[in-house]
Structure formats: C-alpha cells, structure tokens
C-alpha positions as CSV (number, residue, x, y, z in Angstrom):
1,M,27.8,34.5,117.0
2,N,28.0,31.6,114.6
3,C,25.0,32.9,112.8
4,L,26.7,36.3,112.4
5,K,29.9,34.6,111.0
6,K,27.8,32.7,108.5
7,V,26.1,35.9,107.3
8,L,29.4,37.8,107.1
9,L,31.0,34.9,105.2
10,K,28.1,34.8,102.7
11,L,28.2,38.6,102.3
12,A,32.0,38.4,101.6
13,V,31.5,35.6,99.0
14,I,28.7,37.7,97.3
15,I,31.0,40.8,97.2
16,V,33.9,38.8,95.7
17,F,31.5,37.3,93.2
18,I,30.1,40.6,92.1
19,S,33.5,42.2,91.8
20,I,34.7,39.3,89.6
21,L,31.6,39.6,87.4
22,S,31.9,43.4,87.1
23,S,35.4,43.1,85.8
24,C,34.5,40.6,83.1
25,T,34.5,41.7,79.5
26,I,32.5,39.9,76.9
27,V,34.5,39.2,73.8
28,P,32.5,37.9,70.8
29,D,33.7,35.0,68.8
30,K,35.4,35.9,65.5
31,D,33.4,35.3,62.4
32,I,34.3,32.0,60.8
33,N,35.0,33.8,57.5
34,E,37.4,36.3,59.3
35,E,39.3,33.4,60.8
36,N,39.8,31.9,57.4
37,G,41.1,35.3,56.1
38,E,37.9,35.9,54.1
39,Q,35.5,38.8,54.3
40,S,31.9,38.1,54.6
41,D,29.8,38.5,51.5
42,N,27.9,41.5,52.7
43,G,31.0,43.3,54.1
44,D,30.7,46.4,56.2
45,I,27.0,47.5,56.4
46,V,27.8,51.2,56.1
47,N,29.8,50.7,52.9
48,L,27.2,48.3,51.6
49,V,24.4,50.8,52.1
50,K,26.5,53.6,50.5
51,K,26.9,51.3,47.5
52,Y,23.1,50.6,47.4
53,W,22.4,54.4,47.4
54,E,25.0,55.2,44.8
55,E,24.6,52.3,42.4
56,E,21.3,50.5,42.8
57,I,18.5,52.5,44.5
58,P,18.1,55.3,42.0
59,D,17.7,52.9,39.0
60,F,15.5,50.5,41.0
61,V,13.1,53.3,42.0
62,S,13.0,54.7,38.4
63,E,12.3,51.3,36.9
64,N,9.7,50.1,39.4
65,S,7.8,53.2,40.5
66,V,4.1,53.9,39.9
67,S,1.9,56.9,40.9
68,I,0.3,57.0,44.3
69,E,-3.1,56.5,42.8
70,E,-1.9,53.4,41.1
71,A,-0.4,52.1,44.3
72,L,-3.6,52.8,46.3
73,H,-5.6,50.6,43.8
74,D,-3.2,47.7,44.2
75,D,-4.3,45.7,47.3
76,S,-1.7,43.0,46.7
77,K,1.0,44.6,48.8
78,K,1.5,47.1,51.6
79,I,4.7,48.7,50.3
80,H,4.8,50.4,46.9
81,C,7.6,52.1,45.0
82,I,6.2,55.4,43.9
83,H,7.1,58.5,41.8
84,D,4.6,61.4,41.9
85,K,4.1,65.2,42.2
86,L,2.5,66.3,45.5
87,I,1.5,69.6,47.1
88,I,2.8,70.0,50.6
89,E,0.3,71.4,53.1
90,E,2.2,71.4,56.3
91,F,5.5,70.5,58.0
92,D,5.0,68.6,61.2
93,D,8.1,68.8,63.5
94,S,6.3,67.9,66.7
95,S,8.4,64.7,67.0
96,Q,11.7,63.2,65.9
97,N,9.7,61.5,63.1
98,K,9.3,64.8,61.2
99,C,6.8,64.7,58.4
100,L,5.5,66.7,55.5
101,I,1.7,66.5,55.3
102,V,0.4,66.3,51.8
103,S,-2.7,68.1,50.5
104,D,-5.6,66.1,49.0
105,Y,-5.0,63.0,51.1
106,Q,-7.0,63.5,54.4
107,N,-8.5,60.2,55.2
108,P,-6.1,58.7,55.9
109,T,-3.5,61.5,55.9
110,L,-0.6,61.1,53.5
111,K,2.7,61.9,55.2
112,I,6.3,62.0,54.0
113,Q,8.7,61.1,56.7
114,I,12.0,63.0,56.6
115,G,13.6,61.9,59.9
116,P,15.8,61.7,61.7
117,I,13.6,59.0,63.2
118,F,11.7,56.8,60.7
119,K,8.7,54.6,61.3
120,G,8.9,51.1,59.9
121,T,11.2,49.5,57.4
122,A,9.4,50.3,54.1
123,L,12.6,51.6,52.5
124,R,14.6,48.4,53.1
125,D,11.6,46.1,52.5
126,G,10.6,47.9,49.3
127,L,14.1,47.3,47.9
128,T,13.4,43.8,46.9
129,F,17.1,43.1,46.0
130,I,17.9,43.4,49.8
131,E,17.0,40.0,51.2
132,A,17.4,38.8,54.8
133,D,19.2,35.6,53.8
134,H,22.1,37.7,52.4
135,F,23.1,38.6,55.9
136,K,24.6,36.7,58.8
137,N,21.7,37.3,61.2
138,Q,18.6,39.4,61.9
139,I,20.6,42.0,63.8
140,E,22.7,42.7,60.7
141,F,19.6,42.8,58.5
142,A,17.9,45.2,60.9
143,S,21.0,47.5,60.8
144,V,20.7,47.8,57.0
145,S,17.3,49.6,57.6
146,S,18.9,51.9,60.1
147,E,21.9,52.7,57.9
148,L,19.6,53.3,54.9
149,H,17.8,55.9,56.9
150,K,21.0,57.5,58.2
151,Y,22.3,57.8,54.6
152,L,18.9,59.3,53.5
153,V,19.1,62.0,56.2
154,N,22.8,62.7,56.0
155,E,23.3,62.6,52.2
156,I,20.1,62.6,50.2
157,L,18.1,65.1,52.4
158,K,21.0,67.1,53.8
159,E,20.2,70.2,51.6
160,F,16.5,69.8,51.9
161,D,14.6,72.5,53.8
162,P,11.1,71.2,54.8
163,V,9.9,74.6,55.8
164,E,10.6,76.0,52.3
165,V,8.3,73.4,50.6
166,V,5.1,74.2,52.4
167,G,2.6,75.3,49.8
168,K,4.8,74.1,46.9
169,T,4.7,71.1,44.6
170,I,7.4,68.6,45.0
171,D,8.6,65.8,42.8
172,I,9.1,62.7,45.0
173,Q,10.3,59.1,44.6
174,G,10.3,56.6,47.4
175,F,8.3,53.9,49.1
176,L,4.7,54.2,50.2
177,Y,3.5,52.2,53.1
178,V,-0.2,51.6,53.0
179,S,-2.3,50.6,56.0
180,N,-5.9,51.2,57.0
181,N,-5.1,54.3,59.1
182,E,-1.8,55.5,57.6
183,L,-0.2,56.4,54.3
184,M,3.5,57.0,54.9
185,I,6.2,57.7,52.3
186,T,9.9,57.2,52.9
187,P,11.5,59.2,50.1
188,T,14.5,58.3,48.0
189,S,14.5,61.7,46.4
190,I,12.6,65.0,46.7
191,S,12.9,68.1,44.7
192,V,10.8,71.3,44.5
193,E,9.1,71.8,41.2
194,G,10.6,74.8,39.4
195,D,14.0,74.6,41.2
C-alpha cells in the first residue's frame, strides 16, 4: 500500500507541475532602446522594407545591373544584379515556388521565381546596402528577406499574370543566383515587351 501511495503522490506532483507550466506565458524582455524611449535604428521591418522598395531598390538595380551573359562570365560572385530581355518558354506552377522557365538557357535551366514561396535570399543579399550588422539579431535580418519577398508578391507582381507571358519577351530586372546546377532570378520588376 505504501508503494501505491508513493506512486499516487508522484503522479499528483507531476499533474500539478504540468498544469503550472501550461499556464505560463513567456514575456520577452523589452528592447533596451524602447525602455529608454528610443526607437531602434531599423524600426519596424515591414515599414523598412516598404521604404527599401519605394526609395532604394529601383535606383540600386538600375545603377548596378548587367546582362545575364555578363553575369555568367563573372565567376567572382554567386549573386548578380541583372537587367535583360528574355523569352518565356513555360510557366511552372507545380509547387509554391512558381517559376517562369526561360528559353535558350537549358543546361542549367534559367528560372524566374515569382512566389509566393522563394528559394534562397538572393534578393536581400544582392542588395548590398542591407547588412546584417544593421539589425538587432539574425532573426530580424532573416525577416527582412521574408518581407522583401512578401512585398514583391503583394505589390510589385500583384498585376502580373504569368500565364500571359508564355511565348512573349519580357524586360526583367532583379537578382540572378548562379550555381552549378541552377540559374534562378528573383525579380525586382517584370514587364512584357510591347505593353
């Protein structure tokens, strides 16, 4: 009987402990700057990204872009700012990483990712004015990439119809990621030639 009492007592302690833990709420510490009444330098990530898109990205891309051929001959980096005209062969919507497949680039295939899911961080990393040390931590820096992609889908590409561009020539600006088996563009602007 003593053994049964011990087991029941241990079980009761465990149940009380679990109920206490399940009712806990984790409250993060306030940012030191907030406690001092200051706003952090990078502010709200969503507003910062909106500012990037409206005030910095278009000029940065225009001033720093090269053709895809020039980028492919530059082995010094994996991410290139590009501006080119491309013929779209196909629209691949078989996954959430929807892509336009470009004619004339078959080995490896050249793809333009249009979301809503994006592979990699070429957009953020290609924008050299966005540096990790400008943010409080890696989580905040990672969220910049996510918010850049959200803005791209919801604002820049919201009127873009990928089905309508198949077989047509597009004018594209963006960031080309080059690897041995993949050429992937994350656009900053796309327009159909003649529109």
